[in-house]
N, C-alpha and C positions, 0 to 999 in steps of 0.2 A: 265116537263124533267123526275120525278119517274114516271109514267105511259109508257112515252114512252121506258123509259131502261126498263120496264116491258115486253112490247111489243117485243122488241130483243132478251132479255134473255130468255122468257120462251116461247112466242108466235110463235116466229121463231127460234128454237135452233139450233146449227150449231155443236154443240160437235159430234165426234165421235159416230157412230153406234153396241151396242151390237148384236153380231151373233154366238148363244149358241143353243143347243136344250134343251129341257123339262128338267126339274131334274128328274130321276127315282129311286123309291126306290123301297129294297128290302132289306128284313131280316137287318141286323144292318148298311146298306151300302145306299148311295143314290150318281148316276152319270151324267155326261151328258158331249155331244161334244161342243167344243169351237172352235172358229174359230179367228187366228189373225189379219185376216184382214177383210174389208168390202164387200169385192169382188175378183176375183180370178188372177186378173192383167192378167200381159202377161207373165210372167213366168212357168218353169216349174212345181215349186213347191207351195202349199199351204200348208200356217202354221197349223196345229190342234192342238188339243190337248183332253186327257183323262182326266176330273178333276174326283175325287172318294173324295167323306166326310164320315170317319165312326164315329160311335157313339162311346161313350167315355168308352174307354176298351180293343176297339175292333182292328184290326191288318188286314193286309192282305200281301201275300206273294211279291217276289224279283222275277227276272225270272229263277234265281238259288235258292230257298226255304229252301236250309238247311235238315237238316234231320228229317224234317214233314212240312206238304202242298201241294200244289200246285202251280204254278206261273200261272199270267192272261193269259187268253186266249182270241184273239181277231179275231174273223170271219167275216169278210167284205163279206157284200152280194151283188151277183150282181144285184139279182132282187130287182126292185126301186133304183137300183143305177143308176149313170152315169157318166163318164168321169173320174172315177178312174182307174186308171192303178195298181198302188201300194200304199202300206203305211208301211212307217217304223216307229214302236213303239221307241221310245228313254225312256231309264231306268234311273229316277235318284237314287243319292248315298244311299241306304238302310240301316238300321241300323239295329243292333244285337238283340234278344232276346232269352230267356230259356223258354217252353211250356213243362211243364212235363218231366222236367231233357232233354229234346232235344235243340240244338242247332238251330233256326230257323234265316232265313235274311227279311227283310221287310219293312211297313209302319205300321203307327198309325195315329191315326187325319184323314190328309188327306192327298193324294200324286196328283199332274199331271205329265199324262204322256206325252211329247211331242210326235206328228206325222207329218213327213212330207207325204204328200199325192202328191203322182206323178201324172199328170194329164195326158188322154190319148192324147189330143188335147189342146195346150195351149189356153188361152185365153176364153175358152167354160166353160159355168156355170157347177157346183162342186155338184151332190149331191150321201152326203156320206150316209152308211149304215152300222153296226155293231152290234154284237152279243157279251156280254162280258159275261164272266164268270169268280168270284172269288171263294177263298175260303176266309173264315173271322172267324178266330178265337178270343176268350177269352177263360173262363172254356171249353166253346165247342165249335166247328167246324161247321159252316153252311155256304153252297153252297148262291151265289147271279148270280144273271142272271139279266142282262139289254138288252132291245131292244133300242140300239139310232142310232138318221138320224138327218142329218145337208144339208142344201142346202146353197153353195155361188155360188153368184148371177156371171154373169159377170159385168167387168168393172174395173175401177184404183182399184189397191190395196192399198187402204189406211189403215194405223193401226186403227185398232175397239178398243174396251175399251176392251176387251180379250187380246189387244198385251202386257200389263203388265206384264198379271198374265202367259202369257205363256213366257216372259222373266226373269219372277221369276223364272217358273219352269226350262228354259234349264240352268240357274245358275245352279239348283242345280245336273247336269250333271254331271258323273268325268269329269275332263280334262286330258291333259300329262302332263308331271312331272312338265315342267316349270311353269304351271298356279296351280297348284296345291301346290307347293314348295317340296315335297316329293322325294325320288328319289331309285330306286331298285337297291342295288352295285354288290348283290350277293344271287345267290341261292346255294344251299349245301345240301346235305343229309347223314343223321347221324345214318342211318339205320334204327331209329322209324320212323324218317315224314322228313318234309321238313324246312330249314331253310333258312328266309330271311333276311338278311343285306340291311336295310334300312336307309336313312340320309333326314334330313329335313334344311332349310335353319336356319330356326325360330327356331328348339329344337322338341325335340318328346313329344308331349299332346297328348294324348291319342288314340295309335294307334291301326289300326285293321287291317285284312284283307280277302276278301273273294277269293274265290278261284273255279274256273272254269275249266272244261276241258272236253274232247271229251269220257272220257272212264266212268264219270258218280262219280268219286271218291270222296265221301263226306270227308270234315277236319271237324276236333275241332275247336272251337275258339283259337288263337295265347296264348301260354305262352311267354310273352315282356321280354324282360332283357335291361335296355335301359342302355347306356353307359356312363361313367362318365363325359362325357363331354354335355352330355344332346343332343346333336345334331345328333345321332345314336343311332339305337334299334338293335336288332335278335327277331324275331319274328320267334319262332318255331310253328307248325301244324302237327299233328297225321291224318292217315287215320281213318275213323270211320265209315267205308266201306268196303266192301270185294274187293279187289285190282284186277282185270282179271288176269288169267292166262295169264305169258309172259309181261305182263307189268310193268317196271321200274320206278318208282317216279322220280328217277334224269333223266329219259329222258321224261317224259310228259310231252308234250306243255301245259301250263299255261296259263288263260286270269287272270290277275290279277285285283282287285279293294282294294288297300292302302288305308286306311285314316288314314287322323294327322289332331288334330286341327279342324275339321268338315270338311275340303277340303278332295275331293279322286283325285286319280291318276287312269288311268285306262292302264296297262301296259301289253304288250302279250309275254312271252317268248318261243323257240323254241325247247325246250328241248335240251339232246345230250349234256348237257354243263354246266357248274357250273357257268360260269356268263351270269348275263342276258346281254342282248344288251344295256341297259340302264346303265352298266358298262362300257361301253367307250366312255361315255359322259364324258367330265373333271367336275372335281368340283366345286365347284365356292367358292374363297378365301373368307377370313373375310373381314369385312372392313375394320380393321388394316391394314392386307395386301392390300387390293384396293389403300390404300393412298401411300403405301410403291411403288406401281406399278407404280402408276397416278402420285408421284413423279418422277422417273426413267424416264416413258414416256413425262415427260413433258420438260426433260433436253436433250432426245435424239433430240427430237422435235427440236431444236435448231441445227443438225449438219444434217438435212435434207435437200436436194437441193431447197426445197422452201422457206426455213424460212433463211439458211446460208446467203445468201448475205445479209440480214437485221442487222446480228449480224457484220459485216464485215464494215457497213454503219455508225453503230454508232461510231465505232473505229474512222474511217477517221471524222464522227460529234467534236468527243472529242479531236482528233488533230487539227484541225479547227478553233473550236469557243473557246475551253476551256485554249489552250495555255499551257498546261500540267497542272496546276493550281490544287492542290489538293481537294479542297472542291466545285471546280464546279465540277470539276470528278465525285465527290461523289453525289452529286445533280444531277447531270445530270442523271446517270446509276440509282440510287434510282426511280428517274421521270419514266424513262424508264419502270422499274420492274415493279412500280406502274399503269401504263397502262397495263401492259402484266395481270397482277391480275385481272386487273376491268373487262378487255374485258375478261377474262375468267368468271367471276360470271356473265357479260352480258349475254355469252352463255349459263351459268346454270340458269338461271331467264328464259330467252325465252325456255330451253327444258322442266323445269320444271311446265310451263303455257301450253304448247302444252303438256305434258303427263297429266295436268290436266281435257284436251280438249279428250283426249284420241287420239290425233292426233301420227299417225308413227313416231318414229323418228330414226335418223340414223345420227353418224359421217359423217361430208362429201356431206353429200345431196345435200348442198345448192349447190355445183357443177353439180347438176344438171337442175339448174335453169339460164335460157339465161340470165335474168336480173342481176343476181347477178356478172354472171360473165363478161359481160358487163361494172358494175360498176367497179372490179374489172383489167380489161386490162385497163381501162380508167384513174384508179390510180397508176396503174404500167408505163403507159405512162408520168404519168406529171413527177414522181417519177427520173424516166428515165432522163427526159429532165432537169429535175433542177441537176444532175448530171454532165450533157453537158455543164451547163453553159448557158440553153437555158432563161431560168428566175431563178428568184427566189424566195422559197416559203416564203409568211409573213401572217400575222394574220390580218382578217379586223380590220377597224381603230378602232369600237366603243370597240373592247375588249383590241387592244393593248394601248390603254390608260389606261387602265385598268391594268396595266402588270406591272405601277412602274418601270420601267429600262429594259434595254435590255437582259440582262440575264433571269429575270421571263419569259419573251417572250420565249427565247428558250426553257424552260421547257415545255413551250405548244408545240411545235415541240418533243421535248422528249419523249412527252408523245403520241403524235397522232404515233411517231417510234414504242410504243410498240405496241397496238393498230394493227398498222399493220402490225407489226411481228406475231403476232396473227392471223389475216386472212388469212395470207399467209399458215400457220401451219395447217390449218383445213381442207385440201384434205391428209394431210399427215397421217399417221399410222403406227407410229414409234412401237416398241419391247414393250411391255407392256401395251401400252395406247390400243388396241381395248379391253383387259379383261379388264381395269380398267373401260372405258367406259361404258362396254355392263351392265358393275355389276350395275353403277349407273343409268342407263335409265333405265333397270327392277327392279329396286328398289325404295324408294319413295326421297322425296324432300331433306331430310336431307343427303340422299348418290348424289343425285344429287350435292347439292351444293359443299360437302368433298369434294369429287373428282375431281368435276373441279376448285376449289380453290387450290389442292396439283396439280395438272398439272398446273395451271398458277406458283405457285411458282417455281416448276420444271423447268420451261421452262423460270423462270426472275434468277437461279441461275447463269449464267454467268455474268447476268449484275450488281445483290448482289453481288457479289466477289469482282468484279472491283471497286464496292461502297465500299464493307471494306477496302479492299486494293489497295487504287486510286494510289498507286506507283507501281502500275504492267501499269499503262494506262501514266503515266508521264516518266515512263520508254522506252516509244517508241519513235521512233526517232520525229525529228522536224518535222514539216510541210515546205514543200517542193516543189520544182519542182516534185517531183514521185507522189506526191499526184494528179496534175491532170490527170496524168494516171491511178492511182489506179479509181477514181473520172470515168474517161472512162469506164473504165474496168466493175466497177459496174455497170454504166449505162446499158453498152452492156449484162449483165447478166441478169439485167430487163426486156430489151427490149426482150429475148428473151423467159423469164416466158412469157411473155406476149403472144408471138406466140406462144407458147403450148398452153394457155388458147385460143387462136381464133382457133387453131385445135380441142381442145375438143367442142367447141361451135357449131362446124360446123356438130358436131354428131347429136345437138341439132336443130338447125336452118337452116341445108343446106350447103352445101361447096360453093354454090353458094353468099349466105347472108350474109357465115361469111368471105368469101375473101373480099366483098363491104366493112365489117367493118373494116378489117385488114387494108385496103387501103386509110378509111377514120382515122384511127390510125396514120399513118404514116403521113397523109395531115395534122393532128393537132399537130404534131412534131415537121413539118417542120412550120407551121404556127407558133409556138415558138418560132423557133428560128428564123424568121425574122420579129417579131410584137416589137423589143424593141422601136420603133418612133411613135408608136400607142398609143394613151388616152385611158387611163384604160379601160372607156367606151368601145370602140370602139375593145378594143382586147375581152373583155369579150364576149360581141357580136357573135364574130368569134368565139371564143371557145363554147360557147354558139349552135351556129347554126353549127360546125363539129360535136357535141358529138349527137344533135337532129339528124342530119342526116344521122348517123350513127347506130344511135338505131331505126329509120326510116324505114333503111335496113334491121334489124335485126326482126324486127317484119311483120307476117307471114309466118318468112321462115317455111320450114316443116324441120321435122328431118330427120338425115342421117344417115344408118346403122354405127354401131361401131366394131373394130372387128371381119370389114368381112373377111383380110388376115387368119387368123385363125380358125374363125366357118365355118365351111363345109371343111376344107383343113386338119386341126390338132387336132382340138377339134370338137365335136357334141356338140351341142346347147341346154341347160339344158330343161328340161321340167319335171314336176311331174310325167308326168306318162312314160316320156322316163324311168327317173329313175327307177321307179318301174319296169317296164319290165325288164330291164337290170338285176337286182337285183335277181327278179322271174327266171332266169334263171343263176343263181348262178356265172353272173360275176362280177370281182372287176371293181367298178368304181370309178374314182378318178374326183373330183367335184371341179372345181375354179371359183368364183365368184368374177369377176375383175370389171375395170372400164378404162374408157380411159385418168379420170382425178387424178387414184390412183397412186403415184408417188412408192409407194411400192409395188404394184403390178408387175412394168415395172423393178424393182429391183430382186423378184421375177421369173420373166420370164429370165433376164438374168442369174442369178449366179445359178437358181435350176434345173428350165425346158431347160435350154441350156446343160446342164450336158451330156455326152455321154450314158452316164447308166440310166439316167432318160428320156431320149428320146428313149432308146430301148424297156423299161418299157412300156412308156405310149402311144407313139404313131405306135410302129413295133411290140407291144407284143399281148399279149389277154386282156389287161387294158383295159376299155371303156375310154377315157381321153372325160369329158364333161365341158364343161364352159357357166357359167349363167353372162351375162352382166349386170352391175347395172349403165353405163353411165347415161342413163337415168332413170325416175322414173319406176320401174317395182312393183306393188304389189305380184307378184309371185315371185321374188327374195326377197323383204320383208320380206314374211313372212316365207321363208328358214331362213333366215338371225334370225330373231322371234324365231323361234323352238328351235336354239340352244344358245338363248340367245344372241346373238349378234348383233351390231349396228352399223358396218364400216365393211368394208375391207381392206386387201384382206381376204377372208376366204377361206379357202383350206379344204374338208374334204374325207376321204378316204372310201367306202362302199365295202362290198364284204364279203361270206361266214362268215369268223371270227367276223367280225363287221357289225351286220347288220344293227345297227343305225348310222353307222359310227363312225372314228377315227377324231376328229378336229386336223388342224396341229395350230404352231404357227403363227405368221404372217409374219414373216423374215424366209425364209426355204432355208435350202440348200440342196444338191442330198440325202449327207447320212438318211435327215431326211423323203423326200419322199422313198426313196426306202424301209426304215427298215416298215415305214407305207405300205404301199404295200404288202412287204413280210408278215406282221401281219393281214391284211385284206384279204388275198386272203388262211390266211389259213382254212382249215374247220374243223368241229368240230370233 
């Protein structure tokens, strides 16, 4: 057996192949080219890297070296090379050092420069050759020159041994503010130099700033003044080179690399304004504030159209089954509150696990899945049929036998009612909820569980209030004939909710499949109304047969268009390139991210977007009204939301000359909010 394993693992290796050039040495450095893939594959870009190793005590320079030194020079050779259209060199975050009293910026020990090599012809082999010139410094400075070449063959682009090295190198690149957790809030000039107000969610730790500009003005290392809260600081830099005549520091467009706690964010400013574009991004609240927002948002969920019927159902259930007895009312409502909180903790667990696997998250995204919609529609039909008196919900016998009494069996239904309310709440984005959920999903496991627990408690507040003051429920009218009409009305409300979900599902599986599914659900309701004389086995067989046929009708359906009456007629469809093109022309853009299943989005449409003043500005003025549809999964829309730290909708943002990075609006809109944002974004610097 040992010999067989030896033959498998050593004589017939299956591990990935290394693809790199030979190491070349010159003075105090050595260099090589590496590829992250074993072959070029079918894409347009091949991930390469230039790895530099430096002798102890030596360093080389960044693309902007500071007061001394020279940046690396890479000259890609055409002779001896083939299929290379261009090569984009990316620079990892550098560090500051002082040489002979001069501030320099660069690297020591070792550095890997990721390279995006663009191919002339996709799928064809790549032969890359480059001449690299560096300046190496310690107590003296010497040049280093390397001629490197690397051949990447045709074939499947499987990751090679060097893929991990390239991934580690890309993690050293500066990211955006959200990724680094550091934000530029304000840029100003005091006559001597420039002042940068920065904030960090996790506190200011060893901050630094590197400044690049097209006038080649060099700046000193920053003077750092950290505020008492530890979350913000002012970095002051002074010019250490001559300022060209006619150039104003406050109007100078800058490319900034801001470091904090070992992470770096790259931010550009446009000049001619004291405010950085990042200043228009909303500040993220503290965790304590988030918990309060989650509590309020969860409470407001009870009054959203998709959840309100459940609260009414609970009152009806209390009147019917509990007879106004305080002890029973208290137990029932506490149990329902427990079902709500437990369900939110289950959601938190799912979110935390998915986050660990780096799966994109979002509030309400389950409504993009036809399987979830089908399950919820069936559940709504069953609840509606129960309210109409077609059948009675009961526990399986093996559970009922363990409940020791009629009322304890009722507690199981109370718990399910809480879970059902939570299920119906997930497509709703109440005020404060989007901010709280976005904070939690962008943070860690502790924040996720804390926020979702607060959401659950907030949504359970009405039930907890009745449980603590049961006389409030006991004071309601006694059961009577009026309850039959109320049950029929609430059953109709649930049925209408099911119809709404079928309409949403049509955007994902096609109108024909959705209509068939809806017809089968109507057949299910009729079957439940006339199956009283059937045996339980026959009745269950009929229910399963109808549900199975309904699911079968949906499988294989094709997604249909959503928002089709608005996009193209009133709104321009969102794409990143279209947005950038409009902004480059100096236009003001109102971007609305919506979905068919988002009820708050519909409320905004009725309240804000139907106002005469808003209609004139959005659809009959100079503003570009742009809409992104998230009814079905869309990675482009998901990336847009992630950029702003949002994980749910509605999401509305206004861009313009006065807000190049966008003014983010609250979840619930009013005409005044929209008009004010459009005016602020339209103001030129």
